[in-house]
Each structure stands twice: as structure tokens, then as C-alpha cells.
C-alpha positions in Angstrom: -16.3 5.0 10.6 -14.5 1.7 10.8 -12.8 -0.3 7.9 -11.3 -3.8 8.2 -7.9 -4.0 6.6 -7.5 -6.9 4.2 -3.9 -7.5 5.3 -2.0 -8.9 8.2 0.7 -6.2 7.7 0.9 -4.3 11.0 3.1 -1.6 9.6 0.6 -0.9 6.8 -2.2 -0.8 9.5 -0.2 1.8 11.5 0.5 3.8 8.3 -3.1 4.0 7.3 -4.3 5.0 10.8 -1.8 7.8 11.1 -3.5 9.5 8.1 -7.1 8.3 8.4 -7.8 8.3 12.2 -7.5 12.1 12.7 -10.2 12.5 10.1 -12.6 10.1 11.7 -11.8 6.8 9.9 -10.5 3.9 11.9 -8.8 0.9 10.3 -8.7 -2.3 12.3 -7.4 -5.8 11.5 -8.9 -9.2 11.8 -7.2 -9.7 15.2 -9.0 -6.7 16.7 -12.3 -8.1 15.5 -11.6 -11.7 16.6 -12.0 -13.2 13.2 -9.7 -14.9 10.6 -9.8 -13.8 7.0 -8.9 -16.4 4.4 -5.8 -16.0 2.3 -6.4 -14.4 -1.1 -4.4 -15.5 -4.1 -3.3 -12.3 -5.8 -3.9 -13.2 -9.4 -4.4 -9.6 -10.7 -2.2 -8.2 -13.4 -2.4 -4.6 -11.9 -2.0 -3.3 -8.3 -5.7 -2.2 -8.4 -6.9 -5.7 -9.4 -5.1 -7.2 -6.5 -6.4 -4.6 -4.1 -10.0 -5.4 -5.3 -9.5 -9.1 -4.8 -8.4 -8.6 -1.2 -11.0 -5.9 -0.3 -14.0 -7.8 -1.7 -12.9 -11.0 0.1 -12.4 -9.3 3.4 -15.8 -7.5 3.1 -17.6 -10.7 2.2 -16.0 -12.6 5.1 -16.5 -9.9 7.7 -19.6 -8.1 6.7 -17.8 -4.8 7.2 -16.5 -2.2 4.8 -13.0 -3.4 3.8 -10.0 -1.5 2.7 -7.1 -3.1 0.8 -3.9 -1.6 -0.6 -1.7 -3.3 -3.2 1.6 -1.5 -3.8 5.0 -2.0 -5.2 8.1 -0.6 -6.8 8.5 -0.1 -10.5 12.1 0.3 -11.8 12.6 1.9 -15.2 15.9 0.2 -16.0 14.2 -3.2 -15.4 11.2 -2.5 -17.6 9.0 -1.8 -14.6 10.1 -4.8 -12.5 9.6 -5.8 -9.7 6.1 -4.4 -10.7 2.9 -5.9 -9.5 4.7 -8.9 -7.9 7.2 -6.7 -6.0 6.4 -8.1 -2.6 7.6 -11.5 -3.8 10.2 -10.5 -6.2 12.8 -13.0 -5.0 10.3 -15.8 -4.6 10.2 -15.3 -0.8 7.1 -13.3 0.1 7.9 -11.0 3.0 11.6 -11.6 2.8 12.9 -8.0 2.5 16.5 -9.0 2.6 16.2 -11.4 -0.3 14.1 -9.0 -2.3 16.6 -6.1 -1.8 19.6 -8.3 -2.6 18.0 -9.5 -5.9 17.1 -5.9 -6.8 20.7 -4.7 -6.1 22.1 -7.6 -8.1 19.9 -6.7 -11.1 20.8 -3.0 -10.8 24.6 -3.4 -10.3 25.5 -2.3 -13.8 23.0 0.5 -14.1 24.7 4.0 -13.8 23.3 6.6 -11.4 21.4 8.7 -14.0 19.5 5.6 -15.2 18.3 4.3 -11.8 14.9 6.1 -11.8 12.0 4.3 -10.1 8.6 5.0 -8.6 6.4 3.5 -5.9 2.7 2.9 -6.7 -0.2 2.3 -4.3 -3.7 1.3 -5.3 -6.4 1.3 -2.7 -9.8 -0.3 -3.0 -12.6 0.1 -0.5 -15.5 -2.4 -0.8 -18.8 -1.7 1.0 -21.4 -4.5 1.8 -24.0 -2.6 -0.2 -22.0 -3.1 -3.4 -20.5 0.4 -3.5 -16.8 0.9 -3.8 -14.1 3.6 -3.9 -10.7 3.4 -5.5 -7.7 5.7 -5.2 -4.1 5.6 -6.5 -0.9 7.3 -5.5 2.6 7.5 -6.7 6.0 8.7 -5.5 9.0 9.2 -7.8 12.6 8.5 -6.9 15.5 6.3 -7.7 17.3 3.2 -6.6 20.4 3.6 -4.4 23.5 1.4 -4.4 23.0 0.0 -0.9 20.3 -0.1 1.8 20.3 3.0 4.0 18.1 3.7 7.0 16.2 1.7 9.6 12.7 3.2 9.7 11.2 1.6 6.7 10.3 -1.9 5.4 10.3 -3.6 2.0 12.3 -1.6 -0.6 12.3 1.5 1.6 16.1 1.3 2.4 16.8 1.3 -1.4 14.3 3.8 -2.6 15.8 7.3 -2.6 13.9 10.6 -2.7 16.4 13.4 -2.9 19.3 12.6 -0.6 17.4 10.3 1.7 15.9 6.9 1.5 12.3 6.2 2.6 13.9 4.3 5.5 15.7 7.4 6.7 12.5 9.4 7.0 10.3 9.6 10.1 6.9 8.0 9.6 5.3 11.5 9.5 7.8 12.7 6.9 7.2 9.6 4.8 3.4 10.0 5.0 3.7 13.5 3.4 5.3 12.2 0.2 4.7 8.5 0.0 2.7 6.6 -2.6 0.3 5.3 0.1 0.0 8.7 1.7 -0.9 10.3 -1.6 -3.4 7.5 -2.3 -5.0 7.8 1.1 -5.4 11.6 0.8 -7.1 11.0 -2.6 -9.3 8.3 -0.9 -10.4 10.8 1.8 -11.6 13.3 -0.8 -13.6 10.6 -2.6 -15.0 9.3 0.7 -16.1 12.7 1.7 -17.9 13.1 -1.6 -19.5 9.7 -1.2 -20.7 10.6 2.3 -22.4 13.7 1.0 -24.6 11.5 -1.2 -25.7 9.1 1.6 -26.4 9.3 5.3 -25.6 5.6 5.8 -23.0 3.1 4.5 -24.2 -0.4 4.5 -26.3 0.0 7.7 -23.6 1.7 9.6 -24.7 5.0 11.2 -22.4 7.9 10.6 
């Protein structure tokens, strides 16, 4: 089965395929299909609403089942910020250094025992026949005092789980505990249940 990813994020594509490909689901991006998906304004007030906006747009513009993830960091001491707009927290979408610097600035007076946070991932799969599947995952941790590690992206160098940051974990280690890994495993269970109810998804033979 093939899904088109409603994102240009290559690292997110790799992360999804590490978990989904061994189980028979391939995720491809617009480049692999030779098409260009239009930009989607993420006007949702929740992660799931934004994921839906992106997945439905990608499905309508490609004619293929589309998968979208909207995810972010929620920090308790900041009343849930960065929240649903975490990817553009500093006003510079995709500028990890600026986002991390602003988060550290806003957390500088927060003591260690009050730095709890969690990552959230909401996934939406839209099928051309109107069917859809949603899944959500979470990972709890806390915010460190400085970036640590080089394997991650986004807030990974600041998000600590136990004694290590997400950016210190190998991709496989991260998949086992991450918000997106948890959401994708839930998605697979729902997808398997959906496949038991139909022999065909939107004209695609299985």
C-alpha cells in the first residue's frame, strides 16, 4: 500500500517509513511521484485539525491516499506553549536554532522539577473514497537547560527522556518511545481493522 506524505519534511518521511515499510505500507513524497502539492495554511486549533487540512489537500491534489502528521511540543510551565504552533514558535518556520533559543529564554527561570513537557503527534489518513483514519501518540519528558545531541531535529536536543535527549537516541531507539512512533503503531492497528472490512481502498488493489 502506498500513501503520499503531505509534507516536504524528508526526516519525517524517513521516520514514517522505518515503522510502516516493514509492515507493507510505503510512504512517498511529492518528488517521488513527480507532482507538486500546494502549500496548506495550517489554521487548525489542534494538531489533528492541522493534520486533516494537510492530508485532505494532498489526497485531493494527488488522487492517492494521503497521510499527514502534525506534531509539536507542549510545555507545562508555559501553559502548553509552544503548542499547536510549535514548528513556528519563534516566527521562523523551520528555524530550529531560533525556536530552541526562544524556548530556552522563556524557560530560564523554571527550576528542574517544574520543566515537564510532552510531545504530541496527530496523524490523519485521507482516502479518495471519503474514508479516513486518525491516530494520536504522546511522549512525556522534560526540557533540558541546553541542547544535547546531534541525531534529532526541531526540539529534540532540548527534550529529555530520562538522562538522554531525543537527539542523543538512535533513530531506532527514538521510534520505540516517540510520540510519532506511538501514533504510527496505533495507526497500523486501525489500518489493519479497516482492511478487514474492505478488499480495496479507493480502487487500489491490496
